[in-house]
N, C-alpha and C positions, 0 to 999 in steps of 0.2 A: 447568504451568510456574510456577515460583516468582515471587513479586511482583518481586523485584529483577531477575530475568531478563526478565520482561515489560516492566518499566520501561526497562531498557537497550535492548531491541529497539525500542520505540517512540521513545525518545530518539534513537537512532542513525538510524532511518528519517527522522525529522524533520530531523536534521542533514544527511543525504544529499540531502534535497529543497531544502536551503538556507534553512530556516526558523530562522535563528539568533536572531532576537528572540523567537520563540516558545519556543525551547529555553532561552534565558537566563531568561525569565519562569518556566519550570518549575523551573529550578535554584533560583531565589530563593524559590520556594514550598516546595520540599521540604527544602532544606538550611537549618537554623536557626542563628542566631548569625553575627555578622559575619565571624569567622575562617573558619568552615566554608563560608560562602557565597563568600568571596573565594577560598579554595582551589579550590572546585568550579568557579567561573567561570574560574579560571586553567587548570584541566584542560580545561574546555570550549573555551577558546581554543586550547589545544594540539591538541585533537581536530579543531577547525576547520582548523587549518593542515595537519595530517596528511591529512585528507580532501581538501583543496583541492590539495595538492601530490602526491597519490597516493603519499605516503611509506608509508602503511600501508593495509590494506584496511578496509572497513566492518566486517568480522567482528572484526578486531583492536580497532577502536574500541569495538565493542559489548562485547567481552570486558573491556576496561578499565572500561567503565561498569557492567558486572555487578559487578566487584570493588568499585567505588566505592559503588554502591547497597547491596550486601550489607553492607559495612562501616557505612554510614550506618544501615541498619535495625537492625544489631546494637548500635550505640552510642546510637541514638535511636529506640526502639520507637514513639514517637508519630508519627514521620515516615511510618510505614507507612500510617496513615489518610490523610494528605495525598497520598502517592504513589498510593494506590488511587483516591482521588477524582479526581486528575489523569488517571489512565489511563481511568477511566470516562467522563471528558469527551471524551477524544480517540479512544479505541478501546474502546467499550463491550463488556463481556463478552457472548459469544453472538452477536456481530456477524459471525462467520465469519472466514475468512482475508482478510487485507488485503494487497494488493500495491501498493507504491508505485513509480512509475517515477521514477528519480532523475536522469535525463538528458534532453536534448532528444530528441524522437522525429521522425525524418524518414521519412515513408512512412505506412503503415497500422498502426494499433495497435488491437487489439480486446481488450478486457478484460471478462471476464464471469465470473459465479459459476457458472453452469450453462448449457450450451447444449443445447437439446433439438431433435431433428429428428423431425418426424412426416410421414408420407406424406399427401399431399393427394389426396383423392378428390372427383371432381366428381359432383354429383347434379343431376337436373333438366336444364334446357336447357343444352347445352354443345356447341359446334362444334369438332371435332377438326380443326385446320388443318395437321397434320403432313403433309409432302410436297407442300404447295401452293406453287406458284411464282406470285408476283405480277407483274403487268405494270405497272410504275411504282412510285412511292414508296408505302411502307407506313407508316402511323402506328399506333403502339402499342408494346407491350413483348413481346418474345419470351422465353419461359421454356423452356429445354430440360431437361426432367427425365427424359428417357429414356422408354422404353416402359413405361407403367404400366397397360396393359390387363390385365385378369385373363385368365389362360390357361384 
């Protein structure tokens, strides 16, 4: 992934999360000169309005910022070092895939890099209580893992 593409992706993800002050700070770090900063902050405000009003998709906003950052890096090669430093702060290389939840979550949300399941074998003293009916209240936790007896 090219630097400008990575920058646009991270920038758009932060916008979608609502981190506008963070994004504004990034823009003022990467874009140099009063005119360039003012223009970029104006574009940022347009992106904010677009995302808030659902006028355009996050993908469209990201594409717009790809164009902006590609143009910036072509016109100001020194901005690449600042953009790389900024990206290393917020999304270090080699950190794996990052998924951001951009809206409120109602219910259960499980987010994991890798989920491994392994079979549990009991050794030593273990009482198999399957099929037992209790007379009265039972205290404890029931785990129904199916029949794990070796055939």
